[in-house]
Jmol script that loads the backbone (N, CA, C; Angstrom):
load data "model"
ATOM      1  N   MET A   1       0.837  -1.174   0.000  1.00  0.00           N
ATOM      2  CA  MET A   1       0.000   0.000   0.000  1.00  0.00           C
ATOM      3  C   MET A   1       0.884   1.240   0.000  1.00  0.00           C
ATOM      4  N   ALA A   2       0.471   2.250  -0.685  1.00  0.00           N
ATOM      5  CA  ALA A   2       1.244   3.472  -0.828  1.00  0.00           C
ATOM      6  C   ALA A   2       1.129   4.357   0.417  1.00  0.00           C
ATOM      7  N   TYR A   3       2.141   5.187   0.593  1.00  0.00           N
ATOM      8  CA  TYR A   3       2.161   6.143   1.689  1.00  0.00           C
ATOM      9  C   TYR A   3       1.126   7.227   1.428  1.00  0.00           C
ATOM     10  N   ARG A   4       0.362   7.567   2.459  1.00  0.00           N
ATOM     11  CA  ARG A   4      -0.650   8.608   2.332  1.00  0.00           C
ATOM     12  C   ARG A   4      -0.544   9.517   3.547  1.00  0.00           C
ATOM     13  N   GLU A   5      -0.234  10.772   3.305  1.00  0.00           N
ATOM     14  CA  GLU A   5      -0.125  11.729   4.400  1.00  0.00           C
ATOM     15  C   GLU A   5      -1.526  12.127   4.851  1.00  0.00           C
ATOM     16  N   LEU A   6      -1.751  12.097   6.151  1.00  0.00           N
ATOM     17  CA  LEU A   6      -3.063  12.432   6.697  1.00  0.00           C
ATOM     18  C   LEU A   6      -3.204  13.939   6.868  1.00  0.00           C
ATOM     19  N   SER A   7      -4.413  14.425   6.681  1.00  0.00           N
ATOM     20  CA  SER A   7      -4.683  15.845   6.888  1.00  0.00           C
ATOM     21  C   SER A   7      -4.809  16.128   8.389  1.00  0.00           C
ATOM     22  N   MET A   8      -4.671  17.364   8.742  1.00  0.00           N
ATOM     23  CA  MET A   8      -4.795  17.762  10.148  1.00  0.00           C
ATOM     24  C   MET A   8      -6.176  17.415  10.689  1.00  0.00           C
ATOM     25  N   THR A   9      -7.187  17.511   9.838  1.00  0.00           N
ATOM     26  CA  THR A   9      -8.550  17.196  10.257  1.00  0.00           C
ATOM     27  C   THR A   9      -8.680  15.723  10.630  1.00  0.00           C
ATOM     28  N   VAL A  10      -8.090  14.860   9.834  1.00  0.00           N
ATOM     29  CA  VAL A  10      -8.159  13.415  10.103  1.00  0.00           C
ATOM     30  C   VAL A  10      -7.364  13.086  11.361  1.00  0.00           C
ATOM     31  N   ILE A  11      -6.204  13.689  11.521  1.00  0.00           N
ATOM     32  CA  ILE A  11      -5.391  13.449  12.716  1.00  0.00           C
ATOM     33  C   ILE A  11      -6.149  13.895  13.963  1.00  0.00           C
ATOM     34  N   ARG A  12      -6.763  15.078  13.895  1.00  0.00           N
ATOM     35  CA  ARG A  12      -7.554  15.570  15.026  1.00  0.00           C
ATOM     36  C   ARG A  12      -8.692  14.602  15.354  1.00  0.00           C
ATOM     37  N   GLU A  13      -9.344  14.065  14.335  1.00  0.00           N
ATOM     38  CA  GLU A  13     -10.462  13.138  14.552  1.00  0.00           C
ATOM     39  C   GLU A  13      -9.977  11.831  15.181  1.00  0.00           C
ATOM     40  N   VAL A  14      -8.841  11.323  14.720  1.00  0.00           N
ATOM     41  CA  VAL A  14      -8.268  10.108  15.309  1.00  0.00           C
ATOM     42  C   VAL A  14      -7.983  10.339  16.787  1.00  0.00           C
ATOM     43  N   LEU A  15      -7.316  11.441  17.091  1.00  0.00           N
ATOM     44  CA  LEU A  15      -6.973  11.735  18.486  1.00  0.00           C
ATOM     45  C   LEU A  15      -8.219  12.009  19.331  1.00  0.00           C
ATOM     46  N   ARG A  16      -9.189  12.703  18.763  1.00  0.00           N
ATOM     47  CA  ARG A  16     -10.428  12.991  19.500  1.00  0.00           C
ATOM     48  C   ARG A  16     -11.147  11.698  19.870  1.00  0.00           C
ATOM     49  N   ARG A  17     -11.256  10.792  18.925  1.00  0.00           N
ATOM     50  CA  ARG A  17     -11.926   9.519  19.191  1.00  0.00           C
ATOM     51  C   ARG A  17     -11.173   8.704  20.234  1.00  0.00           C
ATOM     52  N   TRP A  18      -9.833   8.747  20.178  1.00  0.00           N
ATOM     53  CA  TRP A  18      -9.040   8.038  21.173  1.00  0.00           C
ATOM     54  C   TRP A  18      -9.234   8.648  22.558  1.00  0.00           C
ATOM     55  N   LEU A  19      -9.228   9.978  22.657  1.00  0.00           N
ATOM     56  CA  LEU A  19      -9.407  10.647  23.938  1.00  0.00           C
ATOM     57  C   LEU A  19     -10.775  10.356  24.546  1.00  0.00           C
ATOM     58  N   LEU A  20     -11.740  10.052  23.687  1.00  0.00           N
ATOM     59  CA  LEU A  20     -13.077   9.695  24.173  1.00  0.00           C
ATOM     60  C   LEU A  20     -13.178   8.220  24.547  1.00  0.00           C
ATOM     61  N   GLY A  21     -12.069   7.477  24.377  1.00  0.00           N
ATOM     62  CA  GLY A  21     -12.056   6.085  24.813  1.00  0.00           C
ATOM     63  C   GLY A  21     -12.259   5.070  23.709  1.00  0.00           C
ATOM     64  N   GLY A  22     -12.164   5.488  22.451  1.00  0.00           N
ATOM     65  CA  GLY A  22     -12.343   4.561  21.345  1.00  0.00           C
ATOM     66  C   GLY A  22     -11.187   3.586  21.225  1.00  0.00           C
ATOM     67  N   SER A  23     -11.484   2.389  20.740  1.00  0.00           N
ATOM     68  CA  SER A  23     -10.446   1.381  20.536  1.00  0.00           C
ATOM     69  C   SER A  23      -9.750   1.616  19.201  1.00  0.00           C
ATOM     70  N   LEU A  24      -8.573   1.015  19.035  1.00  0.00           N
ATOM     71  CA  LEU A  24      -7.832   1.159  17.782  1.00  0.00           C
ATOM     72  C   LEU A  24      -8.655   0.662  16.601  1.00  0.00           C
ATOM     73  N   ARG A  25      -9.295  -0.478  16.762  1.00  0.00           N
ATOM     74  CA  ARG A  25     -10.101  -1.039  15.673  1.00  0.00           C
ATOM     75  C   ARG A  25     -11.276  -0.144  15.313  1.00  0.00           C
ATOM     76  N   ALA A  26     -11.947   0.372  16.318  1.00  0.00           N
ATOM     77  CA  ALA A  26     -13.106   1.227  16.065  1.00  0.00           C
ATOM     78  C   ALA A  26     -12.673   2.530  15.388  1.00  0.00           C
ATOM     79  N   ILE A  27     -11.601   3.129  15.878  1.00  0.00           N
ATOM     80  CA  ILE A  27     -11.107   4.377  15.283  1.00  0.00           C
ATOM     81  C   ILE A  27     -10.701   4.130  13.839  1.00  0.00           C
ATOM     82  N   SER A  28     -10.020   3.027  13.600  1.00  0.00           N
ATOM     83  CA  SER A  28      -9.595   2.683  12.251  1.00  0.00           C
ATOM     84  C   SER A  28     -10.790   2.520  11.320  1.00  0.00           C
ATOM     85  N   ALA A  29     -11.794   1.810  11.773  1.00  0.00           N
ATOM     86  CA  ALA A  29     -12.986   1.581  10.948  1.00  0.00           C
ATOM     87  C   ALA A  29     -13.754   2.876  10.687  1.00  0.00           C
ATOM     88  N   GLN A  30     -13.838   3.730  11.675  1.00  0.00           N
ATOM     89  CA  GLN A  30     -14.625   4.954  11.552  1.00  0.00           C
ATOM     90  C   GLN A  30     -13.937   6.031  10.729  1.00  0.00           C
ATOM     91  N   THR A  31     -12.601   6.051  10.747  1.00  0.00           N
ATOM     92  CA  THR A  31     -11.881   7.108  10.042  1.00  0.00           C
ATOM     93  C   THR A  31     -11.261   6.652   8.729  1.00  0.00           C
ATOM     94  N   GLY A  32     -11.160   5.352   8.522  1.00  0.00           N
ATOM     95  CA  GLY A  32     -10.548   4.841   7.305  1.00  0.00           C
ATOM     96  C   GLY A  32      -9.032   4.865   7.332  1.00  0.00           C
ATOM     97  N   VAL A  33      -8.463   5.045   8.513  1.00  0.00           N
ATOM     98  CA  VAL A  33      -7.013   5.065   8.693  1.00  0.00           C
ATOM     99  C   VAL A  33      -6.590   3.684   9.188  1.00  0.00           C
ATOM    100  N   ASP A  34      -5.483   3.171   8.657  1.00  0.00           N
ATOM    101  CA  ASP A  34      -4.989   1.867   9.063  1.00  0.00           C
ATOM    102  C   ASP A  34      -4.753   1.807  10.571  1.00  0.00           C
ATOM    103  N   ARG A  35      -5.008   0.645  11.152  1.00  0.00           N
ATOM    104  CA  ARG A  35      -4.879   0.472  12.593  1.00  0.00           C
ATOM    105  C   ARG A  35      -3.457   0.755  13.087  1.00  0.00           C
ATOM    106  N   LYS A  36      -2.454   0.344  12.322  1.00  0.00           N
ATOM    107  CA  LYS A  36      -1.059   0.605  12.708  1.00  0.00           C
ATOM    108  C   LYS A  36      -0.750   2.100  12.692  1.00  0.00           C
ATOM    109  N   THR A  37      -1.344   2.813  11.762  1.00  0.00           N
ATOM    110  CA  THR A  37      -1.150   4.262  11.692  1.00  0.00           C
ATOM    111  C   THR A  37      -1.824   4.937  12.883  1.00  0.00           C
ATOM    112  N   VAL A  38      -3.020   4.491  13.223  1.00  0.00           N
ATOM    113  CA  VAL A  38      -3.724   5.018  14.403  1.00  0.00           C
ATOM    114  C   VAL A  38      -2.856   4.800  15.638  1.00  0.00           C
ATOM    115  N   ARG A  39      -2.303   3.606  15.768  1.00  0.00           N
ATOM    116  CA  ARG A  39      -1.456   3.284  16.916  1.00  0.00           C
ATOM    117  C   ARG A  39      -0.236   4.211  16.974  1.00  0.00           C
ATOM    118  N   ARG A  40       0.353   4.513  15.828  1.00  0.00           N
ATOM    119  CA  ARG A  40       1.534   5.374  15.774  1.00  0.00           C
ATOM    120  C   ARG A  40       1.198   6.792  16.242  1.00  0.00           C
ATOM    121  N   TYR A  41       0.086   7.338  15.781  1.00  0.00           N
ATOM    122  CA  TYR A  41      -0.314   8.695  16.192  1.00  0.00           C
ATOM    123  C   TYR A  41      -0.643   8.731  17.682  1.00  0.00           C
ATOM    124  N   ILE A  42      -1.293   7.702  18.177  1.00  0.00           N
ATOM    125  CA  ILE A  42      -1.635   7.652  19.600  1.00  0.00           C
ATOM    126  C   ILE A  42      -0.372   7.543  20.453  1.00  0.00           C
ATOM    127  N   ALA A  43       0.596   6.767  20.012  1.00  0.00           N
ATOM    128  CA  ALA A  43       1.849   6.626  20.762  1.00  0.00           C
ATOM    129  C   ALA A  43       2.559   7.968  20.889  1.00  0.00           C
ATOM    130  N   VAL A  44       2.582   8.739  19.825  1.00  0.00           N
ATOM    131  CA  VAL A  44       3.223  10.065  19.880  1.00  0.00           C
ATOM    132  C   VAL A  44       2.421  10.987  20.796  1.00  0.00           C
ATOM    133  N   ALA A  45       1.108  10.927  20.716  1.00  0.00           N
ATOM    134  CA  ALA A  45       0.268  11.757  21.586  1.00  0.00           C
ATOM    135  C   ALA A  45       0.501  11.412  23.055  1.00  0.00           C
ATOM    136  N   GLN A  46       0.621  10.118  23.357  1.00  0.00           N
ATOM    137  CA  GLN A  46       0.889   9.704  24.733  1.00  0.00           C
ATOM    138  C   GLN A  46       2.257  10.198  25.191  1.00  0.00           C
ATOM    139  N   ALA A  47       3.238  10.158  24.317  1.00  0.00           N
ATOM    140  CA  ALA A  47       4.577  10.649  24.661  1.00  0.00           C
ATOM    141  C   ALA A  47       4.550  12.149  24.953  1.00  0.00           C
ATOM    142  N   ARG A  48       3.601  12.866  24.352  1.00  0.00           N
ATOM    143  CA  ARG A  48       3.447  14.306  24.602  1.00  0.00           C
ATOM    144  C   ARG A  48       2.611  14.581  25.851  1.00  0.00           C
ATOM    145  N   GLY A  49       2.134  13.525  26.508  1.00  0.00           N
ATOM    146  CA  GLY A  49       1.429  13.703  27.770  1.00  0.00           C
ATOM    147  C   GLY A  49      -0.083  13.611  27.695  1.00  0.00           C
ATOM    148  N   LEU A  50      -0.637  13.315  26.529  1.00  0.00           N
ATOM    149  CA  LEU A  50      -2.088  13.158  26.430  1.00  0.00           C
ATOM    150  C   LEU A  50      -2.507  11.799  26.980  1.00  0.00           C
ATOM    151  N   ALA A  51      -3.680  11.748  27.557  1.00  0.00           N
ATOM    152  CA  ALA A  51      -4.236  10.501  28.071  1.00  0.00           C
ATOM    153  C   ALA A  51      -5.736  10.503  27.817  1.00  0.00           C
ATOM    154  N   VAL A  52      -6.314   9.312  27.811  1.00  0.00           N
ATOM    155  CA  VAL A  52      -7.755   9.191  27.595  1.00  0.00           C
ATOM    156  C   VAL A  52      -8.474  10.053  28.623  1.00  0.00           C
ATOM    157  N   GLY A  53      -9.405  10.849  28.154  1.00  0.00           N
ATOM    158  CA  GLY A  53     -10.162  11.737  29.032  1.00  0.00           C
ATOM    159  C   GLY A  53      -9.672  13.183  29.021  1.00  0.00           C
ATOM    160  N   ASP A  54      -8.557  13.465  28.332  1.00  0.00           N
ATOM    161  CA  ASP A  54      -7.998  14.824  28.278  1.00  0.00           C
ATOM    162  C   ASP A  54      -8.468  15.595  27.050  1.00  0.00           C
ATOM    163  N   GLN A  55      -9.764  15.602  26.769  1.00  0.00           N
ATOM    164  CA  GLN A  55     -10.264  16.265  25.565  1.00  0.00           C
ATOM    165  C   GLN A  55      -9.893  17.734  25.520  1.00  0.00           C
ATOM    166  N   GLY A  56      -9.802  18.382  26.649  1.00  0.00           N
ATOM    167  CA  GLY A  56      -9.477  19.795  26.702  1.00  0.00           C
ATOM    168  C   GLY A  56      -8.054  20.101  26.270  1.00  0.00           C
ATOM    169  N   MET A  57      -7.197  19.083  26.260  1.00  0.00           N
ATOM    170  CA  MET A  57      -5.800  19.253  25.869  1.00  0.00           C
ATOM    171  C   MET A  57      -5.605  19.193  24.359  1.00  0.00           C
ATOM    172  N   LEU A  58      -6.643  18.815  23.632  1.00  0.00           N
ATOM    173  CA  LEU A  58      -6.535  18.669  22.181  1.00  0.00           C
ATOM    174  C   LEU A  58      -6.755  20.017  21.514  1.00  0.00           C
ATOM    175  N   ASN A  59      -5.657  20.659  21.100  1.00  0.00           N
ATOM    176  CA  ASN A  59      -5.735  21.948  20.423  1.00  0.00           C
ATOM    177  C   ASN A  59      -4.896  21.884  19.154  1.00  0.00           C
ATOM    178  N   ASP A  60      -4.890  22.967  18.399  1.00  0.00           N
ATOM    179  CA  ASP A  60      -4.157  22.995  17.133  1.00  0.00           C
ATOM    180  C   ASP A  60      -2.666  22.741  17.314  1.00  0.00           C
ATOM    181  N   ASP A  61      -2.091  23.289  18.363  1.00  0.00           N
ATOM    182  CA  ASP A  61      -0.660  23.106  18.603  1.00  0.00           C
ATOM    183  C   ASP A  61      -0.313  21.640  18.864  1.00  0.00           C
ATOM    184  N   THR A  62      -1.135  20.974  19.651  1.00  0.00           N
ATOM    185  CA  THR A  62      -0.904  19.568  19.958  1.00  0.00           C
ATOM    186  C   THR A  62      -1.041  18.709  18.705  1.00  0.00           C
ATOM    187  N   VAL A  63      -2.097  18.946  17.930  1.00  0.00           N
ATOM    188  CA  VAL A  63      -2.320  18.182  16.704  1.00  0.00           C
ATOM    189  C   VAL A  63      -1.154  18.395  15.737  1.00  0.00           C
ATOM    190  N   PHE A  64      -0.709  19.636  15.605  1.00  0.00           N
ATOM    191  CA  PHE A  64       0.407  19.935  14.710  1.00  0.00           C
ATOM    192  C   PHE A  64       1.683  19.240  15.171  1.00  0.00           C
ATOM    193  N   ALA A  65       1.962  19.270  16.470  1.00  0.00           N
ATOM    194  CA  ALA A  65       3.177  18.650  17.005  1.00  0.00           C
ATOM    195  C   ALA A  65       3.157  17.136  16.792  1.00  0.00           C
ATOM    196  N   VAL A  66       2.009  16.513  17.008  1.00  0.00           N
ATOM    197  CA  VAL A  66       1.887  15.068  16.789  1.00  0.00           C
ATOM    198  C   VAL A  66       2.092  14.751  15.310  1.00  0.00           C
ATOM    199  N   ALA A  67       1.447  15.497  14.433  1.00  0.00           N
ATOM    200  CA  ALA A  67       1.566  15.273  12.994  1.00  0.00           C
ATOM    201  C   ALA A  67       3.010  15.448  12.542  1.00  0.00           C
ATOM    202  N   LYS A  68       3.655  16.480  13.016  1.00  0.00           N
ATOM    203  CA  LYS A  68       5.028  16.765  12.626  1.00  0.00           C
ATOM    204  C   LYS A  68       5.958  15.636  13.051  1.00  0.00           C
ATOM    205  N   ARG A  69       5.761  15.122  14.242  1.00  0.00           N
ATOM    206  CA  ARG A  69       6.614  14.044  14.773  1.00  0.00           C
ATOM    207  C   ARG A  69       6.408  12.737  13.999  1.00  0.00           C
ATOM    208  N   VAL A  70       5.181  12.411  13.678  1.00  0.00           N
ATOM    209  CA  VAL A  70       4.888  11.155  12.990  1.00  0.00           C
ATOM    210  C   VAL A  70       5.306  11.239  11.524  1.00  0.00           C
ATOM    211  N   GLN A  71       5.105  12.364  10.885  1.00  0.00           N
ATOM    212  CA  GLN A  71       5.313  12.487   9.455  1.00  0.00           C
ATOM    213  C   GLN A  71       6.735  12.898   9.073  1.00  0.00           C
ATOM    214  N   VAL A  72       7.683  12.764   9.997  1.00  0.00           N
ATOM    215  CA  VAL A  72       9.075  13.112   9.698  1.00  0.00           C
ATOM    216  C   VAL A  72       9.696  12.113   8.780  1.00  0.00           C
TER     217      VAL A  72
END
end "model"
wireframe off; spacefill off
backbone 0.3
color backbone group
């Protein structure tokens, strides 16, 4: 499968669903993003200090930082 860069909107949606307690499989099915890719974005978000239930921490700066780190 070819490499596909995700838009900021899709990344925000993946992280939002995870922060609300969604599973990797459910997030993958709902957003159309591969499960391994979802896992990679979540791992970077966790390294930045996000945890399930921290919806208020999801802002443009956080989404941009996660995207930048994963898409290097």
